[in-house]
N, CA, C and O atoms as a CHARMM CRD file, in Angstrom:
* protein
*
  264
    1    1 MET  N    110.93400 130.09400 106.18700 PROA 1      0.00000
    2    1 MET  CA   111.42800 129.16700 105.18100 PROA 1      0.00000
    3    1 MET  C    112.81300 128.64700 105.55300 PROA 1      0.00000
    4    1 MET  O    113.11400 127.47400 105.33200 PROA 1      0.00000
    5    2 ALA  N    113.63500 129.49000 106.10100 PROA 2      0.00000
    6    2 ALA  CA   114.98600 129.07700 106.49700 PROA 2      0.00000
    7    2 ALA  C    114.92500 128.01500 107.58900 PROA 2      0.00000
    8    2 ALA  O    115.73800 127.09100 107.60600 PROA 2      0.00000
    9    3 ALA  N    113.97300 128.14600 108.49000 PROA 3      0.00000
   10    3 ALA  CA   113.83900 127.16600 109.57100 PROA 3      0.00000
   11    3 ALA  C    113.48000 125.78500 109.00300 PROA 3      0.00000
   12    3 ALA  O    113.98300 124.76600 109.47600 PROA 3      0.00000
   13    4 LEU  N    112.62200 125.75900 108.00100 PROA 4      0.00000
   14    4 LEU  CA   112.24800 124.49400 107.37200 PROA 4      0.00000
   15    4 LEU  C    113.45600 123.86400 106.68600 PROA 4      0.00000
   16    4 LEU  O    113.66800 122.65600 106.79800 PROA 4      0.00000
   17    5 ARG  N    114.23300 124.65000 105.99200 PROA 5      0.00000
   18    5 ARG  CA   115.43300 124.13300 105.31400 PROA 5      0.00000
   19    5 ARG  C    116.43600 123.58400 106.33400 PROA 5      0.00000
   20    5 ARG  O    117.06400 122.55200 106.10000 PROA 5      0.00000
   21    6 ALA  N    116.57900 124.27300 107.45100 PROA 6      0.00000
   22    6 ALA  CA   117.49200 123.80500 108.50000 PROA 6      0.00000
   23    6 ALA  C    116.99200 122.48600 109.07800 PROA 6      0.00000
   24    6 ALA  O    117.77300 121.57100 109.33800 PROA 6      0.00000
   25    7 TYR  N    115.69000 122.40500 109.27400 PROA 7      0.00000
   26    7 TYR  CA   115.08600 121.16700 109.79100 PROA 7      0.00000
   27    7 TYR  C    115.32600 120.01600 108.81500 PROA 7      0.00000
   28    7 TYR  O    115.72600 118.92600 109.22500 PROA 7      0.00000
   29    8 GLU  N    115.08500 120.25300 107.54000 PROA 8      0.00000
   30    8 GLU  CA   115.30900 119.22600 106.52900 PROA 8      0.00000
   31    8 GLU  C    116.76400 118.79400 106.48700 PROA 8      0.00000
   32    8 GLU  O    117.06100 117.60600 106.36000 PROA 8      0.00000
   33    9 ALA  N    117.66800 119.75300 106.59200 PROA 9      0.00000
   34    9 ALA  CA   119.10000 119.45100 106.53400 PROA 9      0.00000
   35    9 ALA  C    119.51800 118.53500 107.68600 PROA 9      0.00000
   36    9 ALA  O    120.41900 117.71100 107.52800 PROA 9      0.00000
   37   10 ARG  N    118.87900 118.67500 108.82300 PROA 10     0.00000
   38   10 ARG  CA   119.18800 117.80900 109.96600 PROA 10     0.00000
   39   10 ARG  C    118.44600 116.48200 109.89200 PROA 10     0.00000
   40   10 ARG  O    118.95800 115.45900 110.34700 PROA 10     0.00000
   41   11 ARG  N    117.27000 116.49000 109.33500 PROA 11     0.00000
   42   11 ARG  CA   116.41500 115.30100 109.37400 PROA 11     0.00000
   43   11 ARG  C    116.72900 114.28800 108.27500 PROA 11     0.00000
   44   11 ARG  O    116.73300 113.08500 108.53500 PROA 11     0.00000
   45   12 ILE  N    116.98700 114.74400 107.07600 PROA 12     0.00000
   46   12 ILE  CA   117.15900 113.84000 105.93500 PROA 12     0.00000
   47   12 ILE  C    118.29900 112.83600 106.14100 PROA 12     0.00000
   48   12 ILE  O    118.09200 111.65000 105.88200 PROA 12     0.00000
   49   13 PRO  N    119.47900 113.24400 106.58900 PROA 13     0.00000
   50   13 PRO  CA   120.53600 112.23700 106.78100 PROA 13     0.00000
   51   13 PRO  C    120.15900 111.16700 107.81700 PROA 13     0.00000
   52   13 PRO  O    120.58500 110.01800 107.70300 PROA 13     0.00000
   53   14 ARG  N    119.37200 111.53900 108.81000 PROA 14     0.00000
   54   14 ARG  CA   118.97700 110.58000 109.84100 PROA 14     0.00000
   55   14 ARG  C    117.86500 109.65900 109.36600 PROA 14     0.00000
   56   14 ARG  O    117.83600 108.48700 109.74100 PROA 14     0.00000
   57   15 THR  N    116.95700 110.16200 108.55300 PROA 15     0.00000
   58   15 THR  CA   115.80300 109.36400 108.15400 PROA 15     0.00000
   59   15 THR  C    116.00000 108.57400 106.85900 PROA 15     0.00000
   60   15 THR  O    115.28300 107.60300 106.61900 PROA 15     0.00000
   61   16 ALA  N    116.94900 108.97000 106.03000 PROA 16     0.00000
   62   16 ALA  CA   117.15700 108.28100 104.74900 PROA 16     0.00000
   63   16 ALA  C    117.43500 106.78500 104.92900 PROA 16     0.00000
   64   16 ALA  O    116.85800 105.98000 104.19800 PROA 16     0.00000
   65   17 PRO  N    118.29500 106.38100 105.87100 PROA 17     0.00000
   66   17 PRO  CA   118.49800 104.93800 106.05000 PROA 17     0.00000
   67   17 PRO  C    117.22700 104.21200 106.49600 PROA 17     0.00000
   68   17 PRO  O    117.01100 103.06000 106.12000 PROA 17     0.00000
   69   18 ILE  N    116.40000 104.86300 107.28100 PROA 18     0.00000
   70   18 ILE  CA   115.15000 104.26100 107.73200 PROA 18     0.00000
   71   18 ILE  C    114.21800 104.04800 106.53400 PROA 18     0.00000
   72   18 ILE  O    113.57300 103.00600 106.42100 PROA 18     0.00000
   73   19 VAL  N    114.15600 105.02400 105.66000 PROA 19     0.00000
   74   19 VAL  CA   113.31200 104.92700 104.46300 PROA 19     0.00000
   75   19 VAL  C    113.81300 103.81000 103.55300 PROA 19     0.00000
   76   19 VAL  O    113.02000 103.02100 103.03800 PROA 19     0.00000
   77   20 ARG  N    115.13700 103.74200 103.35300 PROA 20     0.00000
   78   20 ARG  CA   115.69900 102.67900 102.50000 PROA 20     0.00000
   79   20 ARG  C    115.41600 101.29100 103.07700 PROA 20     0.00000
   80   20 ARG  O    115.04100 100.37200 102.34900 PROA 20     0.00000
   81   21 ARG  N    115.60000 101.15100 104.38800 PROA 21     0.00000
   82   21 ARG  CA   115.34700  99.86000 105.03700 PROA 21     0.00000
   83   21 ARG  C    113.87300  99.48400 104.91500 PROA 21     0.00000
   84   21 ARG  O    113.54500  98.32300 104.67100 PROA 21     0.00000
   85   22 SER  N    112.99700 100.45200 105.08100 PROA 22     0.00000
   86   22 SER  CA   111.56800 100.19900 104.95700 PROA 22     0.00000
   87   22 SER  C    111.22400  99.73200 103.54500 PROA 22     0.00000
   88   22 SER  O    110.42400  98.81400 103.35900 PROA 22     0.00000
   89   23 ARG  N    111.82800 100.36500 102.57100 PROA 23     0.00000
   90   23 ARG  CA   111.58700  99.98200 101.17500 PROA 23     0.00000
   91   23 ARG  C    112.05200  98.54900 100.91800 PROA 23     0.00000
   92   23 ARG  O    111.36200  97.77300 100.25500 PROA 23     0.00000
   93   24 THR  N    113.21900  98.20800 101.44400 PROA 24     0.00000
   94   24 THR  CA   113.74800  96.85600 101.27300 PROA 24     0.00000
   95   24 THR  C    112.83100  95.82100 101.91400 PROA 24     0.00000
   96   24 THR  O    112.53700  94.78400 101.31900 PROA 24     0.00000
   97   25 ILE  N    112.38600  96.10700 103.12300 PROA 25     0.00000
   98   25 ILE  CA   111.48100  95.18400 103.81600 PROA 25     0.00000
   99   25 ILE  C    110.17400  95.04100 103.04400 PROA 25     0.00000
  100   25 ILE  O    109.63300  93.94200 102.92800 PROA 25     0.00000
  101   26 GLY  N    109.67000  96.15200 102.51800 PROA 26     0.00000
  102   26 GLY  CA   108.45200  96.09900 101.71000 PROA 26     0.00000
  103   26 GLY  C    108.63500  95.26800 100.45800 PROA 26     0.00000
  104   26 GLY  O    107.75000  94.50100 100.08100 PROA 26     0.00000
  105   27 ASP  N    109.79200  95.41800  99.80600 PROA 27     0.00000
  106   27 ASP  CA   110.07300  94.61900  98.61200 PROA 27     0.00000
  107   27 ASP  C    110.13700  93.13300  98.95000 PROA 27     0.00000
  108   27 ASP  O    109.61600  92.30000  98.20800 PROA 27     0.00000
  109   28 LEU  N    110.77500  92.80400 100.06700 PROA 28     0.00000
  110   28 LEU  CA   110.86300  91.39800 100.48100 PROA 28     0.00000
  111   28 LEU  C    109.47900  90.82300 100.76000 PROA 28     0.00000
  112   28 LEU  O    109.22200  89.64900 100.49500 PROA 28     0.00000
  113   29 GLY  N    108.60400  91.64300 101.28600 PROA 29     0.00000
  114   29 GLY  CA   107.24900  91.19500 101.58700 PROA 29     0.00000
  115   29 GLY  C    106.41500  90.90200 100.35500 PROA 29     0.00000
  116   29 GLY  O    105.36000  90.27600 100.45900 PROA 29     0.00000
  117   30 GLN  N    106.86500  91.34000  99.19800 PROA 30     0.00000
  118   30 GLN  CA   106.12800  91.11700  97.95600 PROA 30     0.00000
  119   30 GLN  C    106.53300  89.83700  97.23400 PROA 30     0.00000
  120   30 GLN  O    105.93100  89.47400  96.22400 PROA 30     0.00000
  121   31 TRP  N    107.54200  89.16100  97.74400 PROA 31     0.00000
  122   31 TRP  CA   107.97700  87.92100  97.10500 PROA 31     0.00000
  123   31 TRP  C    106.82800  86.91900  97.07000 PROA 31     0.00000
  124   31 TRP  O    106.01900  86.85800  97.99500 PROA 31     0.00000
  125   32 THR  N    106.76200  86.13100  95.99000 PROA 32     0.00000
  126   32 THR  CA   105.71600  85.12100  95.86500 PROA 32     0.00000
  127   32 THR  C    106.27000  83.71500  95.68700 PROA 32     0.00000
  128   32 THR  O    105.54200  82.74100  95.87600 PROA 32     0.00000
  129   33 ASN  N    107.54000  83.59100  95.32800 PROA 33     0.00000
  130   33 ASN  CA   108.14800  82.27600  95.15100 PROA 33     0.00000
  131   33 ASN  C    108.16500  81.55600  96.49600 PROA 33     0.00000
  132   33 ASN  O    108.72200  82.08000  97.46000 PROA 33     0.00000
  133   34 PRO  N    107.56700  80.36800  96.58400 PROA 34     0.00000
  134   34 PRO  CA   107.47100  79.66600  97.87200 PROA 34     0.00000
  135   34 PRO  C    108.82600  79.37900  98.52000 PROA 34     0.00000
  136   34 PRO  O    108.95800  79.48000  99.74000 PROA 34     0.00000
  137   35 ILE  N    109.82000  79.02600  97.73100 PROA 35     0.00000
  138   35 ILE  CA   111.14500  78.73700  98.29500 PROA 35     0.00000
  139   35 ILE  C    111.77500  80.03200  98.82500 PROA 35     0.00000
  140   35 ILE  O    112.32400  80.05600  99.92700 PROA 35     0.00000
  141   36 ALA  N    111.69400  81.08200  98.04900 PROA 36     0.00000
  142   36 ALA  CA   112.24000  82.37100  98.49600 PROA 36     0.00000
  143   36 ALA  C    111.52200  82.85200  99.75900 PROA 36     0.00000
  144   36 ALA  O    112.14900  83.41800 100.65500 PROA 36     0.00000
  145   37 CYS  N    110.21500  82.62800  99.82600 PROA 37     0.00000
  146   37 CYS  CA   109.44500  83.03200 101.01200 PROA 37     0.00000
  147   37 CYS  C    109.88400  82.25600 102.24600 PROA 37     0.00000
  148   37 CYS  O    109.96300  82.82100 103.33700 PROA 37     0.00000
  149   38 ARG  N    110.17100  80.97000 102.08500 PROA 38     0.00000
  150   38 ARG  CA   110.65400  80.17500 103.22300 PROA 38     0.00000
  151   38 ARG  C    112.00600  80.67600 103.70000 PROA 38     0.00000
  152   38 ARG  O    112.25000  80.78200 104.90200 PROA 38     0.00000
  153   39 VAL  N    112.88500  80.98300 102.75300 PROA 39     0.00000
  154   39 VAL  CA   114.20800  81.51500 103.10900 PROA 39     0.00000
  155   39 VAL  C    114.04600  82.85300 103.82100 PROA 39     0.00000
  156   39 VAL  O    114.68000  83.09700 104.84800 PROA 39     0.00000
  157   40 ARG  N    113.20600  83.71000 103.28000 PROA 40     0.00000
  158   40 ARG  CA   112.95000  85.01500 103.89700 PROA 40     0.00000
  159   40 ARG  C    112.43700  84.85200 105.32900 PROA 40     0.00000
  160   40 ARG  O    112.88600  85.55600 106.23300 PROA 40     0.00000
  161   41 THR  N    111.51800  83.94700 105.53100 PROA 41     0.00000
  162   41 THR  CA   110.95200  83.72800 106.86100 PROA 41     0.00000
  163   41 THR  C    112.02400  83.25000 107.83500 PROA 41     0.00000
  164   41 THR  O    112.07900  83.71500 108.97300 PROA 41     0.00000
  165   42 GLN  N    112.86100  82.34200 107.40400 PROA 42     0.00000
  166   42 GLN  CA   113.93000  81.84600 108.27900 PROA 42     0.00000
  167   42 GLN  C    114.92300  82.95000 108.62600 PROA 42     0.00000
  168   42 GLN  O    115.36200  83.05300 109.77200 PROA 42     0.00000
  169   43 ILE  N    115.27100  83.75500 107.66600 PROA 43     0.00000
  170   43 ILE  CA   116.19800  84.87200 107.92000 PROA 43     0.00000
  171   43 ILE  C    115.56300  85.85200 108.90000 PROA 43     0.00000
  172   43 ILE  O    116.23100  86.33200 109.81600 PROA 43     0.00000
  173   44 GLN  N    114.29100  86.15000 108.71900 PROA 44     0.00000
  174   44 GLN  CA   113.61100  87.08400 109.62300 PROA 44     0.00000
  175   44 GLN  C    113.58400  86.56200 111.05200 PROA 44     0.00000
  176   44 GLN  O    113.71000  87.34000 111.99800 PROA 44     0.00000
  177   45 ARG  N    113.42400  85.27100 111.21700 PROA 45     0.00000
  178   45 ARG  CA   113.39600  84.70600 112.56700 PROA 45     0.00000
  179   45 ARG  C    114.71500  84.91600 113.29200 PROA 45     0.00000
  180   45 ARG  O    114.74000  85.04200 114.51600 PROA 45     0.00000
  181   46 VAL  N    115.80500  84.95300 112.54600 PROA 46     0.00000
  182   46 VAL  CA   117.12000  85.14600 113.15400 PROA 46     0.00000
  183   46 VAL  C    117.46700  86.62900 113.26000 PROA 46     0.00000
  184   46 VAL  O    117.94900  87.08400 114.29700 PROA 46     0.00000
  185   47 VAL  N    117.22300  87.37500 112.19400 PROA 47     0.00000
  186   47 VAL  CA   117.67400  88.75800 112.11800 PROA 47     0.00000
  187   47 VAL  C    116.82800  89.70600 112.96300 PROA 47     0.00000
  188   47 VAL  O    117.38100  90.54700 113.67200 PROA 47     0.00000
  189   48 LEU  N    115.53300  89.59300 112.90700 PROA 48     0.00000
  190   48 LEU  CA   114.68200  90.55800 113.60500 PROA 48     0.00000
  191   48 LEU  C    114.92800  90.62800 115.11200 PROA 48     0.00000
  192   48 LEU  O    115.02400  91.72800 115.65500 PROA 48     0.00000
  193   49 PRO  N    115.03200  89.50700 115.79600 PROA 49     0.00000
  194   49 PRO  CA   115.25300  89.60900 117.24100 PROA 49     0.00000
  195   49 PRO  C    116.63200  90.15700 117.60900 PROA 49     0.00000
  196   49 PRO  O    116.81700  90.64000 118.72600 PROA 49     0.00000
  197   50 THR  N    117.58900  90.09300 116.71000 PROA 50     0.00000
  198   50 THR  CA   118.94500  90.53100 117.04800 PROA 50     0.00000
  199   50 THR  C    119.26500  91.86300 116.38800 PROA 50     0.00000
  200   50 THR  O    119.21800  92.91100 117.03200 PROA 50     0.00000
  201   51 VAL  N    119.58300  91.82000 115.12800 PROA 51     0.00000
  202   51 VAL  CA   119.98400  93.01700 114.39200 PROA 51     0.00000
  203   51 VAL  C    118.83800  94.01600 114.31900 PROA 51     0.00000
  204   51 VAL  O    119.03900  95.21000 114.54500 PROA 51     0.00000
  205   52 GLY  N    117.66000  93.54400 114.01100 PROA 52     0.00000
  206   52 GLY  CA   116.51600  94.44800 113.88000 PROA 52     0.00000
  207   52 GLY  C    116.23500  95.21300 115.15800 PROA 52     0.00000
  208   52 GLY  O    115.97300  96.41500 115.11700 PROA 52     0.00000
  209   53 PHE  N    116.28500  94.53800 116.28200 PROA 53     0.00000
  210   53 PHE  CA   116.01600  95.20200 117.55900 PROA 53     0.00000
  211   53 PHE  C    117.12100  96.19500 117.89900 PROA 53     0.00000
  212   53 PHE  O    116.84100  97.27800 118.41100 PROA 53     0.00000
  213   54 ARG  N    118.36700  95.84000 117.62100 PROA 54     0.00000
  214   54 ARG  CA   119.48500  96.75400 117.88200 PROA 54     0.00000
  215   54 ARG  C    119.34600  98.03400 117.04400 PROA 54     0.00000
  216   54 ARG  O    119.54600  99.13500 117.55600 PROA 54     0.00000
  217   55 GLU  N    119.00900  97.88900 115.77900 PROA 55     0.00000
  218   55 GLU  CA   118.83300  99.06100 114.91800 PROA 55     0.00000
  219   55 GLU  C    117.64600  99.90000 115.37400 PROA 55     0.00000
  220   55 GLU  O    117.69600 101.12900 115.32000 PROA 55     0.00000
  221   56 PHE  N    116.58700  99.24500 115.81900 PROA 56     0.00000
  222   56 PHE  CA   115.42900  99.97100 116.31900 PROA 56     0.00000
  223   56 PHE  C    115.81100 100.81300 117.53700 PROA 56     0.00000
  224   56 PHE  O    115.41300 101.97300 117.64500 PROA 56     0.00000
  225   57 LYS  N    116.57400 100.22900 118.44400 PROA 57     0.00000
  226   57 LYS  CA   116.99700 100.96700 119.64100 PROA 57     0.00000
  227   57 LYS  C    117.85900 102.16600 119.26600 PROA 57     0.00000
  228   57 LYS  O    117.71600 103.23700 119.85600 PROA 57     0.00000
  229   58 GLN  N    118.74600 102.00000 118.29800 PROA 58     0.00000
  230   58 GLN  CA   119.59400 103.11300 117.86000 PROA 58     0.00000
  231   58 GLN  C    118.75300 104.23000 117.24900 PROA 58     0.00000
  232   58 GLN  O    119.01200 105.41100 117.48400 PROA 58     0.00000
  233   59 THR  N    117.76600 103.85700 116.48000 PROA 59     0.00000
  234   59 THR  CA   116.89700 104.85400 115.85200 PROA 59     0.00000
  235   59 THR  C    116.09800 105.61200 116.90700 PROA 59     0.00000
  236   59 THR  O    115.97300 106.83500 116.83600 PROA 59     0.00000
  237   60 MET  N    115.56600 104.89900 117.86900 PROA 60     0.00000
  238   60 MET  CA   114.73900 105.52600 118.90000 PROA 60     0.00000
  239   60 MET  C    115.55100 106.30100 119.93700 PROA 60     0.00000
  240   60 MET  O    114.99100 107.10000 120.68800 PROA 60     0.00000
  241   61 ALA  N    116.84900 106.07500 119.98400 PROA 61     0.00000
  242   61 ALA  CA   117.70000 106.75300 120.96800 PROA 61     0.00000
  243   61 ALA  C    118.18900 108.10500 120.46500 PROA 61     0.00000
  244   61 ALA  O    119.02300 108.73500 121.11500 PROA 61     0.00000
  245   62 TYR  N    117.69800 108.55400 119.34200 PROA 62     0.00000
  246   62 TYR  CA   118.15600 109.82200 118.76400 PROA 62     0.00000
  247   62 TYR  C    117.88100 110.96900 119.73000 PROA 62     0.00000
  248   62 TYR  O    116.80700 111.04200 120.32600 PROA 62     0.00000
  249   63 ASP  N    118.84300 111.85200 119.88000 PROA 63     0.00000
  250   63 ASP  CA   118.71900 112.99500 120.76600 PROA 63     0.00000
  251   63 ASP  C    118.11400 114.16200 119.98900 PROA 63     0.00000
  252   63 ASP  O    118.73400 114.68500 119.06300 PROA 63     0.00000
  253   64 PHE  N    116.91800 114.56200 120.36300 PROA 64     0.00000
  254   64 PHE  CA   116.20000 115.61500 119.65200 PROA 64     0.00000
  255   64 PHE  C    116.56600 117.01700 120.12900 PROA 64     0.00000
  256   64 PHE  O    116.02300 117.99700 119.61800 PROA 64     0.00000
  257   65 VAL  N    117.45800 117.13100 121.07900 PROA 65     0.00000
  258   65 VAL  CA   117.84100 118.44000 121.59600 PROA 65     0.00000
  259   65 VAL  C    118.55200 119.22000 120.50700 PROA 65     0.00000
  260   65 VAL  O    119.44200 118.69800 119.83500 PROA 65     0.00000
  261   66 VAL  N    118.15900 120.45800 120.34000 PROA 66     0.00000
  262   66 VAL  CA   118.73700 121.31100 119.29600 PROA 66     0.00000
  263   66 VAL  C    119.98000 121.98200 119.79800 PROA 66     0.00000
  264   66 VAL  O    120.61100 122.74200 119.06300 PROA 66     0.00000
């Protein structure tokens, strides 16, 4: 049980931002207003190739060594 708690203590701070970002992206995907959807699409075209890719690389570069 102690090992699980230690694992959680290390994992939660690293994964919480990923979960929040995923939730935000999911919420944006539920928009139905045509104007808001166009704005969202334009922002995604700019943000995903730059900021999104940089954040993805940072997330995947995590050092799993204990």
